[in-house]
N, C-alpha and C positions, 0 to 999 in steps of 0.2 A: 580571496585567498584560494589557491589551487590545492588539489589533493596532494600533488607531489611535494609541495613545500611543507604542508602539515605532516605528511608521512615521513619526510626526511628529518623534520624537527623532532618528531616523536622517537624515531630510532636513536637519534643523537642524545636526546634528553634521558632516555631510559637505558642508554648504553647497550643497545642491541645491534649486533652485527648482521648484515644482510644474509649471511649464510645461516644464522640461527633462526631468523624468521622464515627463511625459505624452507628449511627443514621442518619447522613447526606447522606450516600450512601446506606442506607437500608440493612445492613448486621449485623450479630451477632458480639458481642465484641470478641468472641473467634476467629472469622475469622481475625479480625484486629491483634489480638495477634499472630496468625500464621504467618501473613505477617511480623510482627516486628521481630520474632524469626527465620524467614527463613524456617518455616515448609512448607509453600506454597506460591504461588504468584498469584496475581489477573489475571483474564482473560481480554480480550480486553475491554469488556464493563465496568467492574469494574475499570480497570486502567484509562479509560476515566473519570469516575466519580471522582477518586482520584486526578488526576492532575488538574481537574477543581476546586475541593474544595480547594486544596493546592495552587492553582495559580502558577503552575510550568509547564514546558513543559515535554512531555513524554521522550524526549531525556535526559533532566536533571536527571530525577528520574531513568531512566534505565541505562544510560551510563556514566554520569559524576561523579566525586568524590566530592560530595557536602560537606561532613565534612571537607575536606581540602581546597577547593576553594570557597565554598559558592555559593550563587546566585548573579546575577547581581543586582537584586533589593531585597535585603534580608528583607527590612522593608516594602515591598509593602503589602497592606492589602489583605486579602482573598477576591476574587471576586466571585460573584454568577455565576453559569454556564451560558454561553452565549447561548441563545436560537435562535439566528439569523439563518437563513437558510444557508445551505451549498452553495447555488447558490450565495448569497451575498458575501461570502468569495471568491468564484471563480472569481467574477467580480472585486473585489477590492484589491485582494492580490498581483497582479503582480507588480514587481518592474519595475521602468522606469529609463531610462538614456537619459537625454536631452543634445543635442549639440547646441551651439549658432547658431541661425538662422535656426534650424531644429526642427520639432515637436518631442516630447517624443515618444519613441517606446517601446512597451511592451517587457519585458524580460520573458522568459519561465522558470518557476521553474523546477528543476530536482530533482527527488526522487532517490537517490543512493540506492544500495542494503542494505548498512549498516543502512539506515534510513527507510527501508520498513516497519518494524514492528511498529515503532513509527508513521508512516504515517496513519495507520488505525485509530488511535486515533486523531492525530493532524490535519487530513484533514478538520476537522470541526472548526479549530482554526486559525483565520487570522494571529495571532502573530506567530504561529508555521510555517505557510506557508512562512512567511517573512524570516524565518531562513534558508530556503532551498537555495542551490546555484541556481542562475538564469542566463540565457544566452540570449543574443539578437541574433536572427537568421533572415536572410532575407526571405521574403515570408510569414511570420507569423504575420503580423501586425494587422490583423482583426480576432477577435475571441478569445475564451478562450482556451489556450493550456497548456498542462503539459507534461513533459518529464520523462520517467521511464527507469531505467536500467534493462535490461533483465537478468533473473536469470535462468541458465540451458540451455539445448539443445533441449527442446521439440518442439521448433518452427523452427528448422533447416530444410532446408537451408534458409528459409525466414529471420529468425532472429537468430543470434548466441549469445552465452553467453557473457554478458557484452555489447552487442549492446545497443544503446539508441533508444527508440521508442517514437515518438512525437504523442500525442493524442489530439484530439479536443473534448471538452465537448459535450456530447450528451445525450439525454433521451433514456430510454429503448424502447420507441415506435419507435424510429428512427434507432434502430439497424437492419442492413440489413444482410441477409444470406451470409455467406462465407467471410465477411469482417474480418479484424484483429482488435480486440478491447482490450483495457485494462479494465478489470472488477475488481473492488475492492469490496471484500466481507468480512463479519465478520468471516466466517469460513475458507476461503482459502487464505485470504490476497489479495495481488496484483497478478493478473493472466493475462498473455498475451496469447491470444488464437484466433483461428478462430472461429466465432460464428454462430450458427444456432438459429434464433429467433423462439421459439415455445411457447412463453408466451400465446398468444391468443388461440392456439390449445390445448397445453398440460400443460400450466402453468409453463414452465421451459425455461431457456436458456441452450443450449447445447454448451459446449466449447470443441473444437477439436484442436489437435496438428497437425502441418505440418510434424513432425518427425515420428519416428517409432510408429505406432498406438498401438502396443502390449506393448511397454515400457511406453507409455503415453496414457492411456485410456481416453475416453471422460468423461467430468464432467457435471453433471446435476445440475444446479444452480437455486434455488428458488429465484424469484425476490425480495422477502422480505428480503433476506440475502444480497442484493446488496447495497453498500454504494454509489459508483460512477461508471459511465461508460464513457469511452473515446474512440472515433473512431480513430484508427491508421491512420495517414496521411503521415508520413515520418519516416525515420530511419537514424541514424548516426552509421557508423560502421568503425572500423579500419582494418577489415579483407577483404583483396582484393584477397584471394586465389580463385582458380578455383572451380566451382561448383562440389560438390560431390554427385550429384543426382544419378549417376550410382551406387555408393557404397551404397547409401541409399536403392535403389531398391534391390540390392543383399542381403543386411541385411534383408529386409522384406521377400525376397524369402526364405532365410535360416530359418527364424523364422517359416514361414508357413510350410516348409518341416518338421521341428522338431515337430510341432503340429500334422501334419498328421501321422508321424512315431509313436508318442506317442499314438495317437488315435488307430492306427492299432495294436500296441503292447498290448493294454489293451482291445481290442474288444473281 
């Protein structure tokens, strides 16, 4: 199911004219018309405004077949955008599981790869966070934690594709050099990297990969682009294979030799 079909169905179902939503999210009516007809789709920022205005989750409008299955609360009134701070959601959104005679223990929400795009918008919405799968893990009873599924090979051998990294909520001022962090930004999405904090000196965070530095160049991130930061504290991996550090070094050496040969060839 495409965004345009869900978007068109929601407007019709809720009786909202294109002009009304255009004014609400501060865009031209032509922009809304383009969304309705599939000419274009909204960026992360506008998608956030749309789901808040329509009172739906990003997952619903992006992935579900709403014309066929509808919404869980089809008659729910449109709610005003929630202006509560992200920190309030972080504190209150964790699911709990109580056992008789034992205190409730926090569960850690997991952000799977398939929900990564929606998380950029939904991380501000406590209702959305409650829809994430959540797991109770020993040793994480104190603090605000979130688990992210790793995408790709840029952090090998430290983290492999589809590994789970557990992050503890932290502020940018607490980001320490060479630590592994989950940095959520508007431009890059969810990024798991080793970080150099140069905000005070140069006004940027430098995100570095543990893998091949030529295949995965450093990222310079403006602090104003950052939505959330999480300090990596643990990982969950199903890969128990031997370290391939030697092969990684050989790959790096081959790349460097190729660059030198290319340089000499064109000198």
